[in-house]
N, C-alpha and C positions, 0 to 999 in steps of 0.2 A: 560761438564755440560749441554749442549743442549740434548745430548742422555739421560741424567737423567730426564729432564723435559719431554721429549717425552715418556719415560717409564712410567712416573707418568700419563700422560694424557691416555696412552693405558691401564694401569692397572685399571683407573677409568671407562673407557668405558667397559672394559671386566667384571667388578664387576657389572656394571650397567646391562650389557647384562645377567649376571648370575640371576640377580634380576628378570629380565624380563622374562627369561625362567622359573623361579620358579613359578611367578605368572600365567603364561600361561600354566601351567601343562605340560611341557615338560618332558621328561625322566630324571630321577635323575642323571644319569651319564652325560648328557649334561650340566645342570646347575652346577654340581659339578666340571666338568672339567673346565667350563668357570671361576668359582670361585677361584680354585687353580691357574690357570693360571694368572687371575688378580692379586691375592695376591702376586704371584711371581714377576710380573712386578712391582707392588707397591714396594715390599720389595727391589727389586734391586735399584729402583729408589731413595728410602730413603738412602740405603747404599752409592750410587754413590754421592748424595748430601752432606752426611756428610763427605765423603773422599775428597771432593773437585774436 
């Protein structure tokens, strides 16, 4: 369960980083990669919380 909350935190940080990269006009692949990685972490955390 601790891992799930850590992944939730990491996913939120990565999604925020992707937004920051998008606003500062970084290359599209950089913020897209961060966004996908953040969504993956977020999805894994939700799955881990639901399964207990």
